[in-house]
C-alpha positions in Angstrom: 122.7 81.1 169.4 119.6 83.8 169.0 122.2 85.8 167.3 123.0 82.7 164.7 119.9 81.8 164.2 118.6 86.0 163.6 121.5 85.8 161.4 120.5 82.3 159.6 116.8 84.0 158.7 118.7 87.1 157.3 120.6 84.8 155.2 117.8 82.8 154.1 115.7 86.2 153.3 118.8 87.5 151.1 118.9 84.3 149.6 115.4 84.1 148.7 115.3 88.2 147.6 117.9 86.7 145.4 116.4 83.5 143.9 113.4 86.0 142.9 116.4 88.0 141.2 117.7 85.3 139.5 114.0 83.7 138.0 113.0 87.4 137.3 116.7 87.8 135.3 116.3 83.9 133.9 112.7 84.8 132.4 113.7 88.5 131.0 116.6 86.4 129.2 115.1 83.9 127.9 112.0 86.7 126.6 114.4 88.3 124.9 115.8 85.5 122.7 112.3 85.0 121.7 111.9 88.5 120.4 115.2 87.9 119.0 114.1 85.0 117.2 111.5 87.1 116.1 112.9 89.7 114.8 115.5 88.1 112.9 112.9 85.7 111.5 110.9 89.5 110.5 114.6 90.0 109.0 115.0 87.0 106.9 111.2 87.4 105.2 111.9 91.7 104.8 115.3 90.4 103.0 113.5 87.9 100.6 111.2 91.2 99.6 114.0 92.8 99.1 115.3 90.4 96.5 112.2 90.2 95.1 111.7 93.3 94.3 115.0 94.0 92.4 114.6 90.8 90.7 111.0 91.9 89.8 112.5 96.2 89.1 115.7 94.3 86.8 112.4 92.5 85.0 110.1 95.5 84.4 113.2 97.0 83.1 114.5 93.9 81.0 110.4 94.2 79.5 109.5 91.0 81.4 107.3 92.1 84.0 106.1 88.7 85.7 102.2 89.8 87.9 102.2 86.0 90.2 104.4 83.8 88.6 103.4 84.3 85.5 105.8 86.3 83.1 104.4 88.3 80.5 107.5 88.9 78.7 106.8 92.0 75.9 103.6 92.1 77.1 104.4 93.8 80.5 106.5 96.7 78.1 103.2 97.0 76.7 100.7 97.7 79.6 103.7 100.7 80.2 103.4 102.3 77.4 100.2 104.1 77.7 102.6 105.8 80.8 104.9 106.8 78.2 102.8 107.8 76.0 101.7 110.3 78.6 103.9 111.9 79.9 105.2 112.1 76.9 102.2 114.4 75.6 102.0 116.1 78.5 105.8 117.3 78.2 105.1 118.1 74.5 101.6 119.8 75.9 103.8 121.6 78.1 106.8 122.9 76.0 103.5 124.4 73.2 101.9 126.4 75.9 106.0 128.2 76.4 106.6 128.7 73.3 103.5 130.1 72.6 103.5 132.6 75.3 107.0 133.3 73.9 106.4 134.5 71.2 103.1 135.7 72.1 106.1 138.2 74.3 107.7 139.4 71.4 
């Protein structure tokens, strides 16, 4: 009888330990599900941002720069001309410098 009581107590201890581990495992499972849902939302937001950036790039290449929700049409291209002219001017200045150096060596 005493032996059965000890075995029962041991079984009860193991049972309680296993129940505690099960609860801990369930808690971790819920945390993982929440984390997965959060990462899924971030993934969707990133995909939307990529789509918007691709659309903006295509619009910029077509001469339609978009600021906010307003289309600027060819104004976007007009805003790019100073940068194009500046870079072209820089390239021309480098070419002239190179030509003059070559001419001085001869």
